[in-house]
C-alpha positions as CSV (number, residue, x, y, z in Angstrom):
1,M,34.3,1.8,22.3
2,Q,31.8,-0.1,20.8
3,T,28.3,1.0,20.8
4,F,25.4,-1.6,20.2
5,V,21.9,-0.7,19.4
6,I,18.5,-2.5,18.7
7,V,16.6,-1.9,15.5
8,Q,13.1,-2.5,15.8
9,G,9.8,-2.0,13.8
10,R,7.6,1.0,14.9
11,E,4.5,-1.2,14.7
12,H,5.1,-5.1,14.0
13,K,7.9,-6.1,16.5
14,P,9.6,-9.4,16.3
15,A,9.6,-11.3,19.6
16,S,13.2,-11.2,20.1
17,L,15.4,-8.5,18.5
18,P,19.0,-8.8,17.8
19,R,21.6,-6.7,19.4
20,V,23.8,-5.0,16.6
21,K,26.9,-3.3,16.6
22,Y,26.6,0.4,15.5
23,C,29.2,0.9,12.8
24,E,29.9,4.5,11.6
25,S,33.4,4.8,11.1
26,F,35.0,4.1,7.8
27,L,37.3,1.2,9.1
28,C,34.3,-0.5,10.9
29,R,32.3,-0.5,7.7
30,L,35.3,-1.6,5.5
31,R,35.9,-4.7,7.8
32,G,32.1,-5.4,8.2
33,L,31.7,-9.3,8.4
34,T,34.6,-10.1,6.4
35,F,36.3,-13.3,7.7
36,R,34.1,-13.4,10.7
37,A,32.5,-16.3,12.3
38,P,28.9,-16.7,11.1
39,L,26.4,-14.5,13.1
40,T,24.0,-15.7,15.5
41,P,20.2,-15.0,15.2
42,D,20.9,-12.4,18.1
43,E,23.8,-10.5,16.5
44,G,24.6,-8.3,13.6
45,L,25.9,-5.1,12.4
46,L,24.3,-1.5,11.4
47,L,26.4,0.1,9.0
48,V,25.8,4.1,8.9
49,F,26.7,6.5,6.0
50,G,26.5,10.2,5.9
51,R,23.5,10.3,3.5
52,D,21.1,8.5,1.5
53,S,22.6,7.0,-1.4
54,R,22.4,3.5,-3.5
55,V,26.2,3.7,-4.3
56,D,27.4,4.4,-0.6
57,S,25.0,1.8,0.9
58,S,26.0,-0.9,-1.5
59,I,27.7,-3.9,0.2
60,H,29.7,-6.9,-1.0
61,M,29.9,-10.4,0.2
62,L,33.7,-11.2,-0.5
63,G,35.4,-12.8,2.5
64,V,32.0,-13.5,4.2
65,S,31.2,-17.2,4.3
66,F,27.9,-17.4,5.3
67,D,24.4,-15.8,3.9
68,I,22.9,-12.8,5.8
69,A,19.6,-11.0,5.8
70,V,20.2,-7.3,4.7
71,F,17.6,-4.5,5.2
72,W,18.5,-1.1,3.8
73,I,16.7,1.9,5.7
74,N,16.7,5.6,4.3
75,S,17.0,8.8,6.7
76,E,13.4,8.7,7.2
77,M,13.7,5.5,9.0
78,K,11.8,3.4,6.4
79,I,12.9,-0.1,5.0
80,V,13.7,0.6,1.3
81,D,14.9,-2.9,0.3
82,K,15.8,-6.0,1.7
83,I,17.4,-9.4,0.5
84,V,19.4,-12.3,1.7
85,A,22.8,-11.9,0.4
86,G,24.7,-15.0,-0.6
87,A,28.2,-15.7,0.7
88,W,31.1,-14.8,-1.6
89,K,28.8,-12.5,-3.9
90,P,30.5,-9.3,-5.4
91,A,28.0,-6.6,-4.8
92,F,24.6,-5.8,-3.8
93,F,22.8,-2.4,-4.2
94,P,19.5,-1.4,-2.7
95,K,16.6,-0.4,-5.0
96,E,16.3,2.9,-3.4
97,P,18.8,5.1,-1.8
98,A,19.5,4.4,2.0
99,R,21.5,5.8,4.8
100,Y,21.7,2.5,7.0
101,V,22.4,-1.2,6.3
102,L,21.1,-3.5,8.8
103,E,23.1,-7.1,8.4
104,V,21.7,-9.9,10.4
105,H,21.4,-13.7,10.5
106,A,19.6,-14.8,7.1
107,G,16.8,-16.5,9.1
108,R,15.5,-13.2,10.2
109,I,14.7,-12.0,6.7
110,N,10.8,-11.7,7.4
111,D,11.6,-9.5,10.9
112,F,10.8,-6.4,8.6
113,E,9.0,-5.6,5.3
114,I,9.7,-3.1,2.7
115,G,8.1,0.3,3.7
116,Q,7.8,-0.5,7.4
117,A,9.1,2.2,9.8
118,V,11.7,1.4,12.0
119,E,13.7,3.0,15.2
120,I,17.2,2.4,16.6
121,Q,17.5,2.5,20.3
122,N,20.5,1.9,22.5
123,A,20.9,-1.6,23.7
């Protein structure tokens, strides 16, 4: 069964928020966005790891044919890093350890700022 959530800022909230797939299993994280159609502005993935880590929360874009906005979120539910990850690039690591990786349409890069507190709600 697929679970969908909404990640939103505790203070500054975008007008519309994407509905993202909650992805905590190894296979779901492994597949990610590889060989999928480009994301629309209303969809994405939230990769969930067991602990805060720079290595565990690193991503690759091999097999992903479109750019995405990536936000790393720690266990305290704060954005610790963000980038626009380019298609087909080998690896991206957050500047600080993170437990969650939010992957959404590249046009949403300004939805959150580093240091901002966020919350996850069921969609």
